Every structure is written in structure tokens, then in C-alpha cells.
C-alpha positions, 0 to 999 in steps of 0.5 A: 218506730212509733205504733199508734192506734187508730180509731178502728181498733183492729188496726195498728199504724207503725210509722218511722220516726225522724231517727229511723228515716234518717237511718233507713236513708243511711242504709239504702245505698249500702244495701245496694252496694251489697246487692251489687257486690253478691251480683258480682260475685254470683254471676250467672248464678244469681237468678238461680240463687234468688228462686231457690229462695223463693222456693224455699220460703214456701216451706215456711207456712208448712 
């Protein structure tokens, strides 16, 4: 990643380097496979898990 400043000092620009883009491209199919495996293992409980995670995430701001 590369961090840039802009003319507007309130703004920061974060850019992926070529190495970062390559790493992201390599990671995407692995992430998709991991999600597929979890859905297979959890079956019908997959949506319930996502709903619970969403509800728990609301407590982060407390």
C-alpha cells in the first residue's frame, strides 16, 4: 500500500502497489473457497451466523 496526500489536507489517498494488487488477486480465490467451505459446513445456519455477527457488530460503537 502507498499513502498519498492530496491538495485537500483533510484527505488521504491509499493506493495498492503492484505487489499489493498481486497479493489481492491471489487471495480472492482462496477467500471464496473458504467461504464456500464454511457455507457447506454450516448449512442452514449460515444466515443465522451472519445475522448474529451483524447484531454483535452494533455493540462495537458502545
